[in-house]
C-alpha positions as CSV (number, residue, x, y, z in Angstrom):
1,M,-10.4,12.4,-17.9
2,I,-9.5,8.8,-18.4
3,G,-6.8,8.2,-16.3
4,V,-4.3,4.8,-15.6
5,G,-3.4,4.2,-11.9
6,L,-0.5,2.4,-11.7
7,M,0.8,0.5,-8.2
8,S,3.3,-2.0,-7.2
9,G,3.4,-2.5,-3.4
10,T,6.1,-3.9,-1.2
11,S,5.4,-7.7,-2.3
12,A,6.7,-6.9,-5.5
13,D,5.1,-9.6,-7.2
14,S,3.2,-7.7,-9.9
15,V,1.8,-4.6,-11.3
16,D,-2.1,-3.2,-10.6
17,A,-3.3,-1.5,-13.2
18,A,-6.8,0.5,-13.1
19,C,-8.6,2.6,-16.3
20,V,-10.8,4.6,-14.8
21,R,-13.0,7.4,-15.9
22,I,-13.3,10.5,-13.6
23,T,-15.2,13.6,-13.6
24,G,-16.0,16.5,-11.3
25,A,-14.1,17.7,-8.6
26,P,-13.5,16.9,-5.1
27,P,-16.1,16.5,-3.2
28,Q,-18.3,15.9,-5.9
29,L,-16.0,13.5,-7.3
30,E,-17.8,10.7,-9.9
31,W,-15.6,7.8,-11.2
32,K,-16.3,4.5,-13.2
33,L,-13.5,1.6,-13.3
34,L,-13.1,0.6,-17.3
35,S,-10.8,-2.2,-16.6
36,F,-8.4,-3.5,-14.3
37,V,-5.5,-5.9,-15.0
38,T,-2.8,-7.6,-12.6
39,V,0.7,-8.2,-14.5
40,P,2.8,-10.4,-12.8
41,M,6.4,-9.3,-12.3
42,D,9.1,-11.6,-14.1
43,Q,10.9,-13.6,-10.9
44,N,14.4,-12.3,-12.3
45,L,13.3,-8.7,-12.0
46,R,11.5,-9.4,-8.3
47,E,15.0,-10.8,-7.3
48,Q,16.8,-7.4,-8.6
49,I,13.7,-5.7,-6.4
50,F,14.7,-7.3,-3.0
51,A,18.6,-7.0,-3.7
52,A,17.6,-3.1,-4.1
53,F,15.8,-3.6,-0.7
54,R,19.1,-4.4,0.8
55,P,21.3,-1.5,1.2
56,E,24.6,-3.9,1.3
57,S,23.3,-5.0,-2.2
58,G,21.4,-2.2,-3.7
59,T,24.4,-0.6,-5.3
60,V,24.0,2.2,-7.7
61,D,24.4,0.5,-10.9
62,R,21.8,-1.8,-10.2
63,L,19.6,0.5,-9.0
64,C,20.0,2.5,-12.5
65,Q,19.3,-0.3,-14.7
66,L,16.2,-1.4,-12.1
67,N,14.7,2.2,-12.6
68,F,14.2,1.8,-16.5
69,S,13.5,-1.8,-16.3
70,L,10.2,-1.2,-14.1
71,G,9.8,1.6,-16.2
72,E,9.1,-0.6,-19.4
73,V,7.2,-3.1,-16.9
74,F,4.9,-0.4,-15.8
75,A,4.3,0.6,-19.6
76,Q,3.3,-2.7,-20.8
77,A,0.9,-2.6,-17.3
78,A,-0.4,0.4,-18.6
79,L,-0.8,-0.5,-22.3
80,E,-2.6,-3.9,-21.1
81,A,-5.0,-1.7,-19.1
82,I,-6.1,0.6,-21.7
83,R,-6.4,-2.7,-24.4
84,A,-8.8,-4.2,-21.6
85,A,-11.0,-1.0,-21.6
86,G,-11.5,-1.2,-25.2
87,L,-9.4,2.1,-25.8
88,T,-6.3,3.3,-27.1
89,P,-3.5,5.4,-25.9
90,E,-4.8,8.4,-27.6
91,Q,-8.3,7.9,-26.3
92,T,-6.0,7.8,-23.0
93,D,-5.4,11.4,-20.9
94,F,-2.8,10.1,-18.2
95,I,-1.3,7.6,-16.1
96,G,-0.8,8.3,-12.4
97,S,2.4,6.0,-11.6
98,H,3.3,5.1,-7.9
99,G,6.4,3.5,-8.7
100,Q,8.2,0.5,-6.7
101,T,9.5,1.9,-3.1
102,V,13.2,0.8,-2.5
103,W,13.4,2.5,0.6
104,H,11.5,5.2,2.7
105,I,13.2,7.2,5.6
106,P,10.2,8.7,7.4
107,P,10.6,12.5,9.3
108,G,11.7,12.2,12.6
109,T,14.4,9.1,12.3
110,G,17.6,11.5,12.9
111,E,18.1,11.0,9.1
112,T,17.1,13.3,6.0
113,A,13.4,12.6,5.4
114,S,13.6,11.0,1.9
115,T,11.6,8.5,-0.4
116,L,12.8,6.7,-3.4
117,Q,10.2,5.0,-6.0
118,L,11.6,3.4,-9.1
119,G,9.9,2.8,-12.7
120,N,11.4,5.6,-14.5
121,P,8.2,8.3,-16.1
122,S,10.1,8.5,-19.2
123,V,10.2,5.2,-20.1
124,I,6.5,5.2,-19.6
125,A,5.6,8.2,-21.5
126,Q,7.7,7.0,-24.5
127,R,6.4,3.5,-24.9
128,T,2.7,4.5,-24.2
129,G,2.6,8.1,-25.9
130,V,0.5,9.1,-22.9
131,T,1.4,11.9,-20.0
132,V,2.6,10.4,-16.7
133,V,2.3,11.6,-13.2
134,S,4.7,9.9,-11.1
135,D,6.8,10.9,-8.0
136,F,3.6,11.5,-5.3
137,R,5.5,11.2,-2.2
138,S,8.1,13.5,-2.7
139,R,6.2,16.9,-2.7
140,D,4.2,15.8,0.4
141,M,7.9,15.0,2.0
142,A,8.7,18.6,0.8
143,A,6.3,19.7,2.7
144,G,7.1,18.0,6.0
145,G,5.3,15.5,5.8
146,Q,5.3,11.3,5.8
147,G,5.0,11.3,2.0
148,A,2.3,8.3,3.1
149,P,-0.2,7.0,3.2
150,L,-1.5,9.1,0.7
151,V,-4.6,6.8,-0.2
152,P,-6.6,8.3,2.5
153,F,-7.3,11.5,0.3
154,V,-9.1,9.3,-2.0
155,D,-10.6,7.2,0.5
156,Q,-12.3,10.1,2.0
157,L,-13.9,11.0,-1.6
158,L,-15.0,7.3,-2.4
159,L,-15.8,5.6,0.6
160,S,-17.1,8.0,3.0
161,H,-20.6,7.3,4.5
162,P,-23.1,9.6,5.8
163,Q,-24.1,7.4,9.0
164,K,-21.7,5.3,9.7
165,S,-18.2,5.2,10.8
166,R,-15.3,3.4,8.6
167,A,-12.2,2.8,9.3
168,V,-10.6,1.1,5.7
169,Q,-7.8,-0.9,6.3
170,N,-5.4,-2.0,3.5
171,I,-3.3,-5.1,4.2
172,G,-0.4,-4.9,1.9
173,G,3.4,-5.3,3.0
174,I,2.8,-2.9,5.2
175,G,-0.8,-2.5,7.2
176,N,-2.5,1.1,6.2
177,V,-5.7,2.7,8.2
178,T,-8.1,5.3,6.7
179,W,-10.2,6.8,9.4
180,L,-13.7,7.9,8.1
181,P,-16.0,9.7,10.2
182,A,-19.6,9.9,9.7
183,G,-19.8,12.1,6.7
184,G,-16.7,12.1,5.8
185,A,-15.3,15.6,7.6
186,G,-12.2,14.9,9.9
187,C,-10.7,11.8,8.2
188,F,-6.9,10.7,8.7
189,G,-5.0,7.9,8.4
190,F,-1.5,6.3,9.0
191,D,0.5,3.4,8.9
192,T,-0.5,0.8,11.2
193,G,2.9,-1.4,11.0
194,P,3.1,-4.9,9.6
195,G,0.5,-6.4,7.0
196,N,1.7,-9.7,4.6
197,M,5.6,-8.7,5.1
198,L,6.7,-10.6,8.0
199,L,4.1,-13.7,7.0
200,D,4.9,-13.8,3.0
201,R,8.8,-13.9,4.0
202,A,8.0,-16.3,7.2
203,A,6.2,-18.6,4.2
204,E,9.4,-18.3,2.4
205,V,11.8,-19.1,4.8
206,L,10.0,-22.0,6.7
207,T,8.8,-24.0,3.7
208,G,12.7,-23.5,1.7
209,G,11.2,-21.5,-0.9
210,K,8.0,-23.5,-2.0
211,L,6.0,-20.8,-0.8
212,R,5.5,-17.0,-1.5
213,C,2.9,-16.5,1.1
214,D,0.6,-18.7,3.6
215,L,-2.0,-19.2,0.7
216,D,-5.3,-18.8,2.3
217,G,-3.8,-18.7,5.8
218,K,-3.8,-22.4,5.5
219,L,-0.7,-22.4,8.2
220,A,-1.5,-20.0,10.3
221,L,-5.0,-22.0,10.7
222,A,-3.6,-25.2,11.5
223,G,-1.1,-23.6,14.5
224,Q,-0.9,-23.0,17.9
225,L,0.1,-19.3,18.3
226,R,2.7,-18.5,21.1
227,Q,1.0,-15.7,23.0
228,E,4.0,-14.4,25.1
229,L,5.9,-13.7,22.2
230,V,3.5,-11.5,20.5
231,E,2.8,-9.4,23.6
232,K,6.5,-9.2,23.9
233,W,7.0,-7.8,20.2
234,L,4.5,-5.3,20.6
235,A,5.5,-4.0,24.1
236,E,9.3,-3.7,22.3
237,E,8.4,-2.0,19.0
238,P,8.4,1.5,19.7
239,Y,6.9,2.2,16.4
240,F,3.5,0.9,18.1
241,T,3.4,3.8,20.5
242,Q,4.4,6.6,18.1
243,K,1.6,8.9,17.6
244,P,0.4,9.4,13.9
245,P,0.9,10.9,11.5
246,K,3.5,8.3,10.9
247,S,4.7,5.7,8.4
248,T,7.0,2.8,8.0
249,G,7.8,0.3,5.3
250,R,10.2,-2.7,4.4
251,E,13.2,-0.6,6.4
252,L,11.6,-1.5,9.8
253,F,9.3,-4.7,9.0
254,G,11.5,-6.2,6.5
255,V,13.8,-8.9,6.2
256,Q,16.0,-8.3,8.8
257,R,13.3,-8.0,11.2
258,C,11.4,-11.6,10.5
259,K,15.2,-12.7,10.5
260,V,14.7,-11.9,14.7
261,Y,11.0,-13.3,14.9
262,L,11.8,-16.4,13.5
263,E,14.8,-17.0,15.6
264,E,12.8,-16.5,18.3
265,L,10.6,-18.9,17.3
266,A,13.3,-21.5,16.6
267,G,11.6,-24.8,17.4
268,A,8.2,-23.4,16.7
269,S,6.3,-25.7,13.7
270,P,5.7,-23.4,10.7
271,A,2.1,-23.6,11.4
272,D,3.0,-22.3,14.8
273,A,5.3,-19.4,13.5
274,L,2.7,-18.3,11.0
275,A,-0.3,-18.3,13.5
276,T,2.0,-16.3,16.0
277,L,3.2,-13.6,13.3
278,T,-0.4,-13.6,11.7
279,A,-1.7,-13.0,15.2
280,F,1.1,-10.4,15.9
281,T,-0.2,-8.4,12.3
282,A,-3.8,-8.8,13.5
283,R,-3.1,-7.4,17.5
284,S,-0.7,-4.6,16.6
285,T,-3.7,-3.1,13.5
286,A,-6.2,-3.6,16.4
287,K,-3.9,-2.2,19.2
288,A,-3.5,0.9,16.7
289,Y,-7.4,1.5,16.4
290,R,-7.6,1.6,20.3
291,D,-4.7,3.9,20.5
292,F,-4.7,6.5,18.2
293,L,-9.1,6.5,16.8
294,P,-11.1,9.1,18.3
295,Q,-13.4,5.7,19.0
296,L,-13.8,2.2,17.4
297,P,-15.6,2.2,13.7
298,D,-19.3,0.8,13.1
299,E,-17.4,-0.9,10.1
300,I,-13.7,-1.7,9.3
301,L,-13.8,-2.3,5.4
302,L,-10.5,-4.3,4.3
303,C,-8.6,-4.6,1.0
304,G,-5.4,-5.8,-0.6
305,G,-3.6,-9.4,-0.6
306,G,-4.1,-9.7,3.4
307,A,-8.1,-9.5,2.8
308,R,-7.6,-12.5,1.3
309,N,-6.2,-14.2,4.4
310,P,-9.3,-15.8,6.1
311,A,-6.5,-16.2,9.2
312,L,-5.8,-12.9,9.4
313,V,-9.3,-11.5,9.1
314,S,-10.6,-14.1,11.1
315,M,-8.0,-12.9,14.3
316,L,-8.6,-9.4,13.2
317,Q,-12.5,-9.6,14.4
318,R,-11.5,-11.4,17.3
319,E,-9.8,-8.6,18.3
320,L,-12.4,-6.1,17.8
321,P,-15.5,-7.9,18.4
322,R,-17.9,-5.1,18.0
323,C,-17.0,-3.8,14.8
324,R,-18.2,-5.4,11.9
325,V,-15.5,-6.3,9.8
326,G,-16.0,-6.6,5.9
327,F,-14.4,-5.6,2.5
328,T,-14.2,-2.4,0.2
329,E,-16.2,-4.3,-2.6
330,D,-19.4,-3.8,0.0
331,A,-19.0,-0.6,-0.8
332,G,-18.7,-0.9,-4.6
333,L,-14.7,-0.6,-4.6
334,P,-13.0,-3.6,-5.8
335,G,-10.3,-4.2,-2.9
336,D,-7.6,-5.6,-5.4
337,A,-8.0,-2.6,-7.5
338,K,-8.6,0.2,-5.2
339,E,-4.4,0.9,-4.9
340,A,-4.4,1.8,-8.4
341,V,-7.7,3.4,-8.7
342,A,-6.2,5.9,-5.8
343,F,-3.3,6.4,-8.1
344,A,-5.6,7.0,-11.0
345,V,-7.5,9.6,-8.7
346,L,-4.5,11.6,-7.3
347,G,-3.5,11.5,-10.9
348,Y,-6.3,13.5,-12.1
349,E,-6.2,16.0,-9.4
350,T,-2.8,16.5,-10.3
351,M,-3.4,16.8,-14.2
352,N,-6.2,19.2,-12.9
353,R,-3.4,21.3,-10.3
354,R,-5.6,20.4,-7.2
355,P,-4.1,19.2,-4.1
356,G,-3.9,15.7,-3.4
357,N,-2.7,14.9,-0.2
358,L,-4.3,15.4,3.4
359,P,-2.0,16.7,5.7
360,A,-4.5,15.1,8.5
361,A,-2.9,11.9,7.3
362,T,1.0,12.9,6.6
363,G,1.7,15.6,8.7
364,A,2.2,18.1,5.7
365,S,2.2,21.8,6.4
366,G,-0.7,22.1,4.0
367,P,-2.3,21.0,0.7
368,A,0.1,20.3,-2.0
369,V,0.0,19.2,-5.8
370,L,1.3,16.1,-5.9
371,G,4.2,14.5,-8.6
372,S,5.8,15.0,-11.5
373,V,4.5,15.4,-15.3
374,T,6.3,13.9,-17.8
375,Y,4.4,14.4,-21.2
376,G,3.2,11.7,-23.5
377,N,3.1,12.6,-27.3
378,C,2.9,16.0,-28.5
């Protein structure tokens, strides 16, 4: 099959779209990346998304409109990827759309476990004519799982090594790790905690909106970190001692938490504040490895936007000096495209009526066929 995977992360700055040719069945899945495009999110739409992230402003009428507006954006991204591959929609078998997460309540919080991703699949199917697989997280949550992370299922298929143990670390808005023992058996994964989310928000606040992120980690590299605050934040946050399976998101490490941390950093220069928050992200990741992985991996493969932050990468290497820190490109999978490729693979599994979750990663009661299918043109 030829499928398009769509992904928009917690930064909500763009939609990634990967067109992939997939054959076979697990564990002998074969794939080829035909094209990858990144479509920037319109600033007005991005502001609407961030308004939806805030309970006090995410009103039902806004959510209703945003759901359809995002469907239009996702449809255009899929069409761009299809064109970039030299194909037509008629030659495309399906689109796997993760959607834009606006709220996620994992099990064990005392509230009803639930999740909400926007990006109406009917709009995508109508604009492209292609069958759409969407709403991947809900079925896993209905089976008692966290609904995330879902990508470890794909990491196991595409990135396992016969002799080396690996940790595949995605650093998007939230960080998540997939543990891949040598040979791949016994794989599991979980959200490690903050990724770029605190760093991006802090850069925006500290520069008065001039920056959306600490580009190339320049501010953090120029600053002096406040060691005592890093240790305090690690000790105070219960998520870091919670055992996997576990997942988190903007609800815990979003705007409100960043405001608290910046208040504690009052008087620090922007460079020192970013150095401290970057060290906090690196150390929370390393702590998750030491506390919850069976052993430290032979190598760590990074992907996501944080993999392009030299300050964060170097701090993580210092925290885990015995591990070789590299990138998923080293294993043949472009890091920028990885999440979109994953949802093409998950869509492929759904189209073949096969389970696409990894209960060891999500805590679900068992394997489940993920997502809902919205058919394209007959």
